VMD Tcl script that builds the backbone (N, CA, C; Angstrom):
set m [mol new atoms 276]
animate dup $m
set s [atomselect $m all]
$s set {name element resname resid chain x y z} {
  {N N MET 1 A 99.830 125.187 85.331}
  {CA C MET 1 A 100.291 125.028 83.967}
  {C C MET 1 A 100.493 123.535 83.673}
  {N N ALA 2 A 100.021 123.083 82.544}
  {CA C ALA 2 A 100.136 121.675 82.159}
  {C C ALA 2 A 101.498 121.394 81.534}
  {N N ALA 3 A 102.060 120.252 81.880}
  {CA C ALA 3 A 103.270 119.771 81.220}
  {C C ALA 3 A 102.799 118.817 80.127}
  {N N THR 4 A 103.125 119.130 78.867}
  {CA C THR 4 A 102.617 118.362 77.738}
  {C C THR 4 A 103.767 117.752 76.947}
  {N N THR 5 A 103.577 116.501 76.533}
  {CA C THR 5 A 104.554 115.797 75.708}
  {C C THR 5 A 103.836 115.154 74.531}
  {N N GLU 6 A 104.378 115.313 73.336}
  {CA C GLU 6 A 103.851 114.688 72.119}
  {C C GLU 6 A 104.703 113.466 71.805}
  {N N LEU 7 A 104.055 112.329 71.577}
  {CA C LEU 7 A 104.769 111.082 71.314}
  {C C LEU 7 A 104.197 110.379 70.091}
  {N N THR 8 A 105.009 109.546 69.478}
  {CA C THR 8 A 104.541 108.598 68.475}
  {C C THR 8 A 104.918 107.213 69.000}
  {N N LEU 9 A 103.895 106.382 69.220}
  {CA C LEU 9 A 104.098 105.059 69.797}
  {C C LEU 9 A 103.570 103.994 68.852}
  {N N PHE 10 A 104.162 102.811 68.910}
  {CA C PHE 10 A 103.655 101.711 68.115}
  {C C PHE 10 A 102.580 100.987 68.906}
  {N N ALA 11 A 101.385 100.914 68.369}
  {CA C ALA 11 A 100.248 100.261 69.016}
  {C C ALA 11 A 100.235 98.788 68.628}
  {N N ASP 12 A 101.044 98.001 69.309}
  {CA C ASP 12 A 101.120 96.577 69.031}
  {C C ASP 12 A 99.846 95.896 69.525}
  {N N TYR 13 A 99.302 95.005 68.726}
  {CA C TYR 13 A 98.044 94.322 69.045}
  {C C TYR 13 A 96.907 95.321 69.305}
  {N N PHE 14 A 96.934 96.458 68.588}
  {CA C PHE 14 A 95.885 97.464 68.670}
  {C C PHE 14 A 95.752 98.055 70.071}
  {N N GLN 15 A 96.874 98.215 70.771}
  {CA C GLN 15 A 96.819 98.811 72.102}
  {C C GLN 15 A 98.166 99.399 72.489}
  {N N ILE 16 A 98.099 100.372 73.386}
  {CA C ILE 16 A 99.299 100.898 74.040}
  {C C ILE 16 A 99.079 100.763 75.546}
  {N N HIS 17 A 100.159 100.640 76.275}
  {CA C HIS 17 A 100.083 100.493 77.726}
  {C C HIS 17 A 100.734 101.687 78.400}
  {N N VAL 18 A 100.143 102.114 79.500}
  {CA C VAL 18 A 100.684 103.202 80.310}
  {C C VAL 18 A 100.858 102.659 81.718}
  {N N SER 19 A 102.071 102.807 82.244}
  {CA C SER 19 A 102.324 102.302 83.596}
  {C C SER 19 A 103.534 102.998 84.192}
  {N N ASP 20 A 103.674 102.851 85.490}
  {CA C ASP 20 A 104.816 103.338 86.222}
  {C C ASP 20 A 106.001 102.407 85.955}
  {N N ALA 21 A 107.200 102.887 86.125}
  {CA C ALA 21 A 108.389 102.070 85.874}
  {C C ALA 21 A 108.428 100.811 86.739}
  {N N ASP 22 A 107.877 100.873 87.945}
  {CA C ASP 22 A 107.899 99.725 88.856}
  {C C ASP 22 A 106.649 98.860 88.751}
  {N N SER 23 A 105.759 99.158 87.820}
  {CA C SER 23 A 104.513 98.412 87.657}
  {C C SER 23 A 104.768 97.025 87.092}
  {N N ASP 24 A 103.929 96.063 87.508}
  {CA C ASP 24 A 104.021 94.766 86.838}
  {C C ASP 24 A 103.216 94.797 85.545}
  {N N GLY 25 A 102.350 95.812 85.384}
  {CA C GLY 25 A 101.650 96.029 84.121}
  {C C GLY 25 A 100.762 94.887 83.684}
  {N N ASP 26 A 100.274 94.092 84.604}
  {CA C ASP 26 A 99.478 92.927 84.240}
  {C C ASP 26 A 98.041 93.328 83.898}
  {N N LEU 27 A 97.738 93.367 82.625}
  {CA C LEU 27 A 96.402 93.708 82.142}
  {C C LEU 27 A 95.664 92.476 81.627}
  {N N SER 28 A 96.199 91.277 81.898}
  {CA C SER 28 A 95.629 90.061 81.322}
  {C C SER 28 A 94.164 89.861 81.686}
  {N N GLY 29 A 93.768 90.205 82.894}
  {CA C GLY 29 A 92.377 90.061 83.279}
  {C C GLY 29 A 91.555 91.320 83.104}
  {N N ALA 30 A 92.191 92.384 82.667}
  {CA C ALA 30 A 91.511 93.682 82.577}
  {C C ALA 30 A 90.751 93.892 81.273}
  {N N TRP 31 A 91.080 93.112 80.235}
  {CA C TRP 31 A 90.410 93.287 78.945}
  {C C TRP 31 A 89.078 92.536 78.931}
  {N N THR 32 A 88.136 93.044 79.707}
  {CA C THR 32 A 86.791 92.480 79.737}
  {C C THR 32 A 86.032 92.897 78.479}
  {N N LYS 33 A 84.835 92.352 78.312}
  {CA C LYS 33 A 84.004 92.740 77.169}
  {C C LYS 33 A 83.734 94.249 77.187}
  {N N GLN 34 A 83.456 94.796 78.378}
  {CA C GLN 34 A 83.199 96.237 78.499}
  {C C GLN 34 A 84.468 97.045 78.212}
  {N N ALA 35 A 85.623 96.562 78.693}
  {CA C ALA 35 A 86.889 97.262 78.445}
  {C C ALA 35 A 87.199 97.319 76.955}
  {N N VAL 36 A 86.931 96.239 76.238}
  {CA C VAL 36 A 87.146 96.225 74.785}
  {C C VAL 36 A 86.227 97.242 74.119}
  {N N ALA 37 A 84.964 97.299 74.542}
  {CA C ALA 37 A 84.020 98.271 73.974}
  {C C ALA 37 A 84.435 99.702 74.274}
  {N N ASP 38 A 84.991 99.924 75.470}
  {CA C ASP 38 A 85.426 101.271 75.880}
  {C C ASP 38 A 86.822 101.624 75.383}
  {N N HIS 39 A 87.570 100.637 74.882}
  {CA C HIS 39 A 88.969 100.823 74.471}
  {C C HIS 39 A 89.847 101.234 75.649}
  {N N LEU 40 A 89.509 100.753 76.844}
  {CA C LEU 40 A 90.287 101.098 78.028}
  {C C LEU 40 A 90.246 99.961 79.039}
  {N N ALA 41 A 91.406 99.352 79.283}
  {CA C ALA 41 A 91.542 98.315 80.309}
  {C C ALA 41 A 92.276 98.932 81.490}
  {N N VAL 42 A 91.790 98.661 82.690}
  {CA C VAL 42 A 92.337 99.303 83.878}
  {C C VAL 42 A 92.786 98.254 84.891}
  {N N ALA 43 A 94.036 98.374 85.329}
  {CA C ALA 43 A 94.560 97.613 86.450}
  {C C ALA 43 A 95.031 98.639 87.479}
  {N N HIS 44 A 95.408 98.181 88.659}
  {CA C HIS 44 A 95.823 99.110 89.717}
  {C C HIS 44 A 96.957 100.037 89.255}
  {N N ASP 45 A 97.915 99.483 88.565}
  {CA C ASP 45 A 99.102 100.267 88.223}
  {C C ASP 45 A 99.393 100.291 86.724}
  {N N ALA 46 A 98.364 100.072 85.907}
  {CA C ALA 46 A 98.566 100.099 84.457}
  {C C ALA 46 A 97.244 100.364 83.746}
  {N N LEU 47 A 97.358 100.996 82.594}
  {CA C LEU 47 A 96.216 101.215 81.712}
  {C C LEU 47 A 96.547 100.621 80.349}
  {N N GLY 48 A 95.570 100.012 79.727}
  {CA C GLY 48 A 95.695 99.567 78.348}
  {C C GLY 48 A 94.726 100.395 77.526}
  {N N ILE 49 A 95.221 101.083 76.537}
  {CA C ILE 49 A 94.381 101.947 75.708}
  {C C ILE 49 A 94.267 101.306 74.335}
  {N N GLY 50 A 93.044 100.962 73.963}
  {CA C GLY 50 A 92.802 100.350 72.665}
  {C C GLY 50 A 92.899 101.375 71.554}
  {N N THR 51 A 93.464 100.967 70.429}
  {CA C THR 51 A 93.622 101.868 69.290}
  {C C THR 51 A 92.892 101.287 68.081}
  {N N ALA 52 A 92.681 102.113 67.091}
  {CA C ALA 52 A 91.990 101.679 65.874}
  {C C ALA 52 A 92.943 101.021 64.883}
  {N N VAL 53 A 94.247 101.180 65.116}
  {CA C VAL 53 A 95.233 100.646 64.177}
  {C C VAL 53 A 96.309 99.856 64.920}
  {N N ASN 54 A 96.922 98.932 64.222}
  {CA C ASN 54 A 98.063 98.176 64.711}
  {C C ASN 54 A 99.300 98.779 64.048}
  {N N ASP 55 A 99.582 100.031 64.373}
  {CA C ASP 55 A 100.606 100.820 63.695}
  {C C ASP 55 A 101.023 101.952 64.631}
  {N N ASN 56 A 101.813 102.894 64.141}
  {CA C ASN 56 A 102.183 104.059 64.929}
  {C C ASN 56 A 100.966 104.930 65.184}
  {N N VAL 57 A 100.847 105.445 66.423}
  {CA C VAL 57 A 99.765 106.351 66.792}
  {C C VAL 57 A 100.365 107.592 67.448}
  {N N SER 58 A 99.730 108.720 67.229}
  {CA C SER 58 A 100.136 109.967 67.885}
  {C C SER 58 A 99.462 110.042 69.241}
  {N N VAL 59 A 100.244 110.378 70.259}
  {CA C VAL 59 A 99.739 110.442 71.628}
  {C C VAL 59 A 100.184 111.756 72.240}
  {N N THR 60 A 99.269 112.426 72.907}
  {CA C THR 60 A 99.597 113.625 73.676}
  {C C THR 60 A 99.363 113.312 75.145}
  {N N VAL 61 A 100.378 113.531 75.966}
  {CA C VAL 61 A 100.269 113.326 77.406}
  {C C VAL 61 A 100.334 114.695 78.057}
  {N N ALA 62 A 99.296 115.013 78.833}
  {CA C ALA 62 A 99.262 116.284 79.557}
  {C C ALA 62 A 99.124 115.989 81.040}
  {N N VAL 63 A 100.089 116.446 81.832}
  {CA C VAL 63 A 100.027 116.319 83.285}
  {C C VAL 63 A 99.500 117.654 83.790}
  {N N LEU 64 A 98.317 117.598 84.381}
  {CA C LEU 64 A 97.623 118.812 84.794}
  {C C LEU 64 A 97.799 119.061 86.288}
  {N N PRO 65 A 97.832 120.326 86.703}
  {CA C PRO 65 A 97.993 120.629 88.127}
  {C C PRO 65 A 96.719 120.375 88.936}
  {N N GLN 66 A 95.587 120.225 88.249}
  {CA C GLN 66 A 94.311 119.958 88.922}
  {C C GLN 66 A 93.382 119.252 87.950}
  {N N GLU 67 A 92.254 118.798 88.453}
  {CA C GLU 67 A 91.281 118.126 87.607}
  {C C GLU 67 A 90.784 119.094 86.529}
  {N N PRO 68 A 90.682 118.653 85.278}
  {CA C PRO 68 A 90.239 119.548 84.207}
  {C C PRO 68 A 88.734 119.825 84.293}
  {N N VAL 69 A 88.322 120.854 83.593}
  {CA C VAL 69 A 86.903 121.183 83.488}
  {C C VAL 69 A 86.195 120.045 82.749}
  {N N ASP 70 A 85.011 119.677 83.178}
  {CA C ASP 70 A 84.254 118.597 82.546}
  {C C ASP 70 A 83.670 119.072 81.216}
  {N N ASP 71 A 84.265 118.613 80.109}
  {CA C ASP 71 A 83.763 118.949 78.769}
  {C C ASP 71 A 83.214 117.711 78.071}
  {N N SER 72 A 82.850 116.680 78.849}
  {CA C SER 72 A 82.430 115.402 78.279}
  {C C SER 72 A 81.172 115.516 77.420}
  {N N ALA 73 A 80.356 116.536 77.614}
  {CA C ALA 73 A 79.147 116.705 76.802}
  {C C ALA 73 A 79.477 116.982 75.336}
  {N N GLU 74 A 80.711 117.382 75.060}
  {CA C GLU 74 A 81.131 117.683 73.687}
  {C C GLU 74 A 81.516 116.429 72.893}
  {N N PHE 75 A 81.505 115.263 73.537}
  {CA C PHE 75 A 81.986 114.042 72.902}
  {C C PHE 75 A 80.905 112.957 72.896}
  {N N ASP 76 A 81.022 112.019 71.965}
  {CA C ASP 76 A 80.078 110.910 71.873}
  {C C ASP 76 A 80.361 109.827 72.909}
  {N N HIS 77 A 81.637 109.648 73.272}
  {CA C HIS 77 A 82.011 108.563 74.178}
  {C C HIS 77 A 83.183 109.028 75.030}
  {N N VAL 78 A 83.060 108.930 76.334}
  {CA C VAL 78 A 84.115 109.338 77.253}
  {C C VAL 78 A 84.342 108.215 78.253}
  {N N VAL 79 A 85.603 107.865 78.481}
  {CA C VAL 79 A 85.958 106.920 79.537}
  {C C VAL 79 A 86.998 107.593 80.425}
  {N N GLU 80 A 87.035 107.165 81.658}
  {CA C GLU 80 A 87.933 107.794 82.616}
  {C C GLU 80 A 88.503 106.717 83.533}
  {N N ALA 81 A 89.766 106.877 83.931}
  {CA C ALA 81 A 90.400 105.923 84.833}
  {C C ALA 81 A 91.469 106.631 85.644}
  {N N SER 82 A 91.817 106.040 86.756}
  {CA C SER 82 A 92.910 106.532 87.589}
  {C C SER 82 A 94.082 105.574 87.458}
  {N N LEU 83 A 95.269 106.105 87.679}
  {CA C LEU 83 A 96.484 105.306 87.566}
  {C C LEU 83 A 97.415 105.662 88.720}
  {N N SER 84 A 97.868 104.668 89.450}
  {CA C SER 84 A 98.810 104.880 90.536}
  {C C SER 84 A 100.220 104.952 89.958}
  {N N CYS 85 A 100.902 106.073 90.170}
  {CA C CYS 85 A 102.272 106.275 89.648}
  {C C CYS 85 A 103.177 106.819 90.739}
  {N N PRO 86 A 103.557 106.009 91.717}
  {CA C PRO 86 A 104.415 106.521 92.784}
  {C C PRO 86 A 105.770 107.020 92.284}
  {N N GLU 87 A 106.308 106.428 91.226}
  {CA C GLU 87 A 107.584 106.882 90.668}
  {C C GLU 87 A 107.473 108.313 90.169}
  {N N PHE 88 A 106.339 108.665 89.544}
  {CA C PHE 88 A 106.130 110.020 89.033}
  {C C PHE 88 A 106.149 111.022 90.183}
  {N N ARG 89 A 105.526 110.692 91.287}
  {CA C ARG 89 A 105.467 111.612 92.415}
  {C C ARG 89 A 106.861 111.879 92.965}
  {N N ARG 90 A 107.763 110.917 92.877}
  {CA C ARG 90 A 109.116 111.102 93.428}
  {C C ARG 90 A 109.952 112.049 92.573}
  {N N VAL 91 A 109.697 112.133 91.269}
  {CA C VAL 91 A 110.551 112.951 90.406}
  {C C VAL 91 A 109.988 114.330 90.136}
  {N N ARG 92 A 108.774 114.588 90.527}
  {CA C ARG 92 A 108.161 115.899 90.287}
  {C C ARG 92 A 108.816 116.940 91.048}
}
mol reanalyze $m
mol bondsrecalc $m
mol representation Tube
mol addrep $m
């Protein structure tokens, strides 16, 4: 069963960041030309997600018990990344 949370976040500078509480969250070198095109910057312990607006954005976070079924053929553009979250593993 997935644990789902609905959020409204402010996308400052057209991006939101996802990281563990203990992350340094350094994405300064992660915003490559390809990352900007994909709207996804990846560091070891942080993700930067590019948004279309510099305003509030609706975000749904779903923590799944296993890898989801591959439905990428239904979309025009799909990006994927992994994120190390040791703090999350401790509280589960």
